[in-house]
C-alpha positions, 0 to 999 in steps of 0.5 A, spaced: 856 113 785 861 110 790 866 117 793 872 118 794 877 122 799 883 125 796 889 129 798 893 134 793 898 137 796 901 143 790 905 148 794 906 155 791 898 155 789 895 162 787 888 163 789 888 165 780 890 160 778 885 155 783 880 158 780 882 158 773 881 150 774 872 151 776 872 150 768 875 145 767 873 142 774 866 142 774 866 139 765 867 132 770 866 127 764 869 122 768 868 123 775 864 129 778 868 133 784 862 135 790 866 140 794 874 141 796 877 144 802 883 148 800 889 151 805 892 156 799 898 158 803 901 152 805 898 148 798 893 143 800 888 141 798 883 136 799 878 134 795 870 130 796 868 125 788 863 122 786 864 116 782 865 109 778 871 107 781 878 109 784 881 108 776 876 112 773 877 118 779 884 118 777 882 117 770 879 124 771 885 128 775 889 126 768 885 129 764 886 136 769 892 136 770 891 135 777 897 132 781 894 127 787 898 124 792 891 119 795 885 117 793 881 113 798 873 111 796 869 112 803 866 107 806 862 111 812 859 118 812 857 121 818 857 127 822 857 128 828 850 127 830 850 119 828 857 119 831 853 120 839 848 116 837 853 110 836 858 113 841 852 112 845 848 105 843 844 108 839 
């Protein structure tokens, strides 16, 4: 399965509203949420999803009624140590 990073802007989102979405997000009918980063104060959300393709991730957001601004397939997943090794020519 491919991984996809998405960006969502939801100004005014409260912690309670965010928490209320959790059961539906966990259900994962079309794509599976792997990780989420949230700045409640700015209403800025980044998610990491795993899915068959971008269209299935978008279909999952539509199922959830969750608007998105961007969805991008991840081509490289590398921790800092990997980048350091790459920079060192290893």
